[in-house]
TIMAR-663700 format. One line per 8 residues: number of its first residue (from 0); their letters; for each residue x, y negated, z negated of C-alpha. Coordinates in steps of 0.1 Angstrom, whole numbers. Example, Ala and Ser with C-alpha at 12.3 -4.5 7.8 and 13.67 -1.06 7.14 Angstrom:
2
0	AS	123 45 -78 ~ 137 11 -71;
***
This chain:
127
0	MSTGRRLL	-346 115 -327 ~ -370 101 -301 ~ -387 128 -272 ~ -371 108 -246 ~ -334 102 -259 ~ -335 142 -269 ~ -347 148 -230 ~ -320 125 -221;
8	TLALAAAL	-296 146 -243 ~ -306 179 -227 ~ -303 166 -192 ~ -268 156 -200 ~ -257 188 -217 ~ -273 207 -184 ~ -254 184 -159 ~ -220 190 -178;
16	TLALAATA	-224 226 -181 ~ -232 227 -142 ~ -199 207 -134 ~ -181 228 -160 ~ -193 262 -140 ~ -183 245 -105 ~ -149 237 -119 ~ -140 268 -133;
24	TAQPPTAT	-151 288 -101 ~ -131 264 -76 ~ -103 276 -54 ~ -72 257 -58 ~ -68 230 -27 ~ -53 243 4 ~ -18 229 14 ~ -36 206 39;
32	EAKRAQEA	-59 194 16 ~ -30 190 -12 ~ -12 167 17 ~ -45 148 26 ~ -46 138 -10 ~ -13 126 -17 ~ -16 105 19 ~ -39 90 0;
40	VGSGGHAS	-24 80 -31 ~ 2 69 -13 ~ -14 44 12 ~ -33 28 -15 ~ -62 54 -18 ~ -74 48 16 ~ -80 84 26 ~ -105 78 55;
48	SGAVAARV	-77 56 72 ~ -58 82 86 ~ -27 65 83 ~ 9 79 74 ~ 39 57 59 ~ 62 49 89 ~ 99 57 84 ~ 114 25 88;
56	HKCRNKVG	152 24 97 ~ 182 -3 91 ~ 204 2 118 ~ 244 -8 120 ~ 255 -3 157 ~ 277 -37 167 ~ 279 -30 207 ~ 254 -44 235;
64	PTITSTRN	223 -57 221 ~ 223 -51 184 ~ 196 -27 169 ~ 187 -42 138 ~ 156 -20 127 ~ 135 11 139 ~ 102 26 129 ~ 95 65 134;
72	MLCRSAAR	129 71 157 ~ 166 74 151 ~ 186 40 158 ~ 205 59 183 ~ 178 65 202 ~ 170 25 207 ~ 202 23 217 ~ 194 46 243;
80	VMRAHNRP	166 29 255 ~ 185 -4 255 ~ 209 9 279 ~ 187 26 300 ~ 176 -11 306 ~ 197 -26 336 ~ 178 -57 344 ~ 178 -91 325;
88	ISTSFKTS	162 -97 291 ~ 136 -120 295 ~ 110 -134 270 ~ 91 -101 277 ~ 102 -70 297 ~ 92 -34 296 ~ 121 -5 295 ~ 111 30 295;
96	GYRCRRIS	77 26 283 ~ 87 1 255 ~ 66 -34 259 ~ 92 -57 246 ~ 84 -93 235 ~ 113 -121 218 ~ 99 -127 183 ~ 123 -158 175;
104	GRALGGTW	151 -175 193 ~ 155 -195 225 ~ 169 -190 259 ~ 199 -179 254 ~ 195 -154 222 ~ 172 -140 194 ~ 155 -114 181 ~ 130 -86 201;
112	RCLKSNRG	105 -64 192 ~ 99 -35 214 ~ 66 -10 208 ~ 55 21 224 ~ 25 42 205 ~ 35 43 165 ~ 76 41 173 ~ 95 7 180;
120	FRFAFGD	124 -11 174 ~ 140 -49 168 ~ 171 -60 185 ~ 195 -91 183 ~ 207 -104 222 ~ 227 -136 225 ~ 244 -146 254;
***
């Protein structure tokens, strides 16, 4: 074995020994670190994105404007927001801090999306 190869082998052995020693003395991950690692795996390995999976619900109510789905909120909360809106439903409007825009349909009916921070819901309405 040549001198260069022998030095490389010794360097790799030393690095491996140091790595094993560091692993043996390492503390187990805290609950916060474990949660971040799990979120990173769930978001495709992008730990720095800070994105947490949104909770999306399909809704089944049939009264008034039909709430079709919600994100990070309950269906009944979205229904309450729409009950509080006592004005005409136009192409875009604001209600209870939510900004709503029609995403499909025509003048007499369609589907709207309402957003506020990380919460949102969709509803269908027809005259």
